[in-house]
C-alpha positions in Angstrom: -3.6 -14.4 3.1 -1.0 -16.9 4.0 -0.3 -20.6 4.0 1.1 -22.2 7.2 1.7 -25.5 8.8 -1.2 -26.1 11.2 1.0 -27.6 13.9 2.7 -24.2 14.3 -0.5 -22.7 15.7 -1.0 -25.5 18.3 0.2 -23.2 21.1 -2.8 -21.0 20.5 -5.3 -23.8 19.9 -7.1 -24.1 23.2 -6.4 -20.7 24.7 -9.2 -18.7 23.0 -12.8 -19.2 22.2 -15.2 -17.5 19.8 -16.5 -15.4 22.7 -13.1 -13.7 23.0 -13.6 -12.0 19.6 -15.7 -9.0 19.2 -18.6 -8.9 16.7 -18.0 -6.1 14.1 -20.1 -4.3 11.7 -18.0 -5.4 8.7 -15.5 -2.6 8.9 -11.9 -3.3 9.3 -10.5 -2.0 12.5 -7.0 -2.2 13.9 -8.2 -2.1 17.5 -10.0 -5.5 17.6 -8.7 -8.6 19.2 -8.8 -10.4 15.9 -6.4 -7.9 14.4 -4.0 -8.3 17.3 -4.1 -12.1 16.8 -3.4 -11.7 13.1 -0.4 -9.6 13.9 0.9 -12.3 16.4 0.8 -15.1 13.8 4.2 -14.2 12.5 5.7 -14.0 16.0 4.3 -17.4 16.9 5.9 -19.0 13.8 9.3 -17.3 14.4 9.3 -18.2 18.1 9.3 -21.8 17.1 12.5 -21.2 14.9 10.7 -21.3 11.6 11.1 -18.8 8.8 8.5 -16.7 7.0 8.9 -16.5 3.3 7.1 -14.4 0.8 5.9 -15.4 -2.7 7.3 -12.4 -4.4 10.8 -13.2 -3.3 11.0 -16.5 -5.2 13.6 -16.4 -8.0 11.2 -18.0 -10.5 8.6 -15.3 -9.9 11.1 -12.5 -10.3 12.5 -14.0 -13.5 9.0 -14.3 -15.0 8.1 -10.7 -14.0 11.3 -9.3 -15.6 10.8 -11.3 -18.8 7.2 -10.1 -19.0 8.3 -6.5 -18.7 11.0 -6.9 -21.3 8.5 -8.5 -23.8 6.0 -5.8 -23.1 8.6 -3.1 -23.9 9.5 -4.7 -27.2 6.0 -5.6 -28.5 2.6 -4.2 -27.6 -0.7 -4.8 -29.3 -3.8 -2.9 -28.2 -7.2 -1.6 -29.2 -7.5 2.1 -28.8 -10.6 3.9 -27.5 -11.6 4.8 -31.1 -11.5 1.1 -32.2 -8.1 1.1 -33.9 -5.6 -1.8 -33.7 -2.3 -0.3 -32.6 1.0 -2.2 -32.6 4.0 -0.7 -30.9 7.6 -1.9 -31.0 9.9 -0.4 -28.4 6.9 1.7 -27.4 6.9 3.4 -30.8 3.7 3.0 -32.8 4.5 1.2 -36.1 1.1 0.0 -37.3 -2.4 1.4 -36.9 -5.6 0.3 -38.7 -9.3 0.7 -38.1 -10.1 -2.5 -36.2 -13.7 -3.2 -37.1 -13.0 -2.8 -40.8 -10.0 -5.1 -40.4 -12.1 -7.8 -38.9 -15.2 -7.4 -41.0 -13.4 -8.6 -44.2 -13.0 -12.0 -42.5 -16.2 -12.4 -40.5 -19.6 -10.8 -39.9 -20.1 -7.9 -37.5 -21.4 -9.9 -34.5 -18.3 -12.1 -34.6 -16.1 -9.0 -34.8 -17.6 -7.7 -31.5 -16.8 -11.0 -29.8 -13.2 -10.9 -30.9 -12.8 -7.3 -29.9 -14.1 -8.2 -26.4 -11.7 -11.2 -26.1 -8.7 -9.2 -27.3 -9.3 -6.4 -24.7 -9.4 -9.1 -22.0 -5.9 -10.3 -23.0 -4.2 -6.9 -22.4 
């Protein structure tokens, strides 16, 4: 997937028709004309003196990823397979408690199930 300025593909606009592309059975194949065209997109952009940039190389993205990894190292909260709330600091378990019992004091059992589902999605 990519985002590109439409005017960069103008050199290819009227050179090919739908009949030039083979009908496939849904399997990805490197030997199709469509695959060759996909590989040429980068060359067409660079031939017009434009640069190709990736999302993962942006400074903001890298800073966010590093900060997230640091936070995950220092503090982790998870529900184990046997329904225990486990809190780790610096990857060392420091707190563990039966999770359903912990929730059932504050709410009924059906609400506890909903909260457990939501917490597992946050991991």
